[in-house]
Legacy VTK file of the C-alpha trace (Angstrom):
# vtk DataFile Version 3.0
C-alpha trace
ASCII
DATASET POLYDATA
POINTS 82 float
7.324 -2.033 -12.545
10.418 -4.034 -11.724
11.345 -4.243 -8.034
8.084 -2.627 -6.938
8.843 -3.396 -3.304
11.768 -0.945 -3.437
9.708 2.030 -4.592
8.161 4.978 -2.780
4.415 4.476 -2.313
3.385 7.813 -0.805
1.343 9.727 -3.361
0.275 6.672 -5.382
-3.368 5.910 -6.045
-4.204 2.358 -4.971
-7.106 -0.080 -4.741
-7.322 -2.696 -1.978
-7.923 -5.992 -3.829
-7.613 -8.348 -0.858
-7.792 -7.850 2.877
-8.268 -9.794 6.099
-11.052 -7.257 6.754
-13.491 -7.861 3.885
-14.941 -4.345 4.376
-11.655 -2.891 3.101
-11.780 -4.716 -0.251
-12.498 -2.224 -3.015
-11.273 0.752 -0.974
-9.480 3.141 -3.293
-7.570 6.280 -2.575
-4.125 7.789 -2.280
-1.400 6.644 0.084
-0.608 9.672 2.253
1.723 8.057 4.800
3.555 4.814 5.450
5.038 3.343 8.601
6.844 0.088 9.276
3.615 -1.893 9.353
0.846 0.372 7.988
-0.335 2.409 5.042
-2.562 5.425 5.609
-4.876 5.879 2.651
-6.946 8.995 2.007
-10.240 7.807 0.598
-13.127 10.179 0.121
-13.306 12.616 3.021
-11.400 10.482 5.513
-8.259 8.493 6.100
-8.007 4.772 6.701
-5.061 2.997 8.349
-4.420 -0.481 6.971
-2.001 -3.106 8.236
0.395 -4.022 5.417
0.501 -7.695 6.334
-3.287 -7.983 5.917
-3.779 -6.469 2.457
-2.967 -6.710 -1.219
-2.947 -3.574 -3.359
-3.423 -2.815 -7.017
-1.523 0.171 -8.355
-3.371 1.179 -11.545
-0.646 3.622 -12.656
1.759 0.711 -13.070
-0.775 -2.053 -13.702
0.506 -4.236 -10.864
-0.763 -5.976 -7.747
1.441 -6.413 -4.716
0.956 -8.170 -1.396
1.393 -5.832 1.536
3.374 -8.429 3.495
6.201 -7.920 0.983
6.357 -4.274 2.042
6.531 -4.723 5.818
9.486 -2.786 7.180
10.565 0.789 7.488
10.032 2.499 4.132
13.391 4.266 4.225
15.198 0.946 4.727
13.196 -0.802 2.008
13.995 1.902 -0.534
17.754 1.795 0.249
18.040 -1.998 -0.232
19.733 -3.158 -3.383
LINES 1 83
82 0 1 2 3 4 5 6 7 8 9 10 11 12 13 14 15 16 17 18 19 20 21 22 23 24 25 26 27 28 29 30 31 32 33 34 35 36 37 38 39 40 41 42 43 44 45 46 47 48 49 50 51 52 53 54 55 56 57 58 59 60 61 62 63 64 65 66 67 68 69 70 71 72 73 74 75 76 77 78 79 80 81
């Protein structure tokens, strides 16, 4: 997935592969919302808010891993960038 940082992430299934909070590693679910500095992931029966700068995600659909710190910023601005 070329230029993954410029894509929409809401609706994608993800797995947390690295995190400053070791309890979050292995968390998998669907991104249901994104803000400037967080992802909200629906996992199981609940939702978990994760700071982008503290995590790395695997996106199985595209077979990629991406560091959350590369995604910090308003999603609408990131998607518009060329």
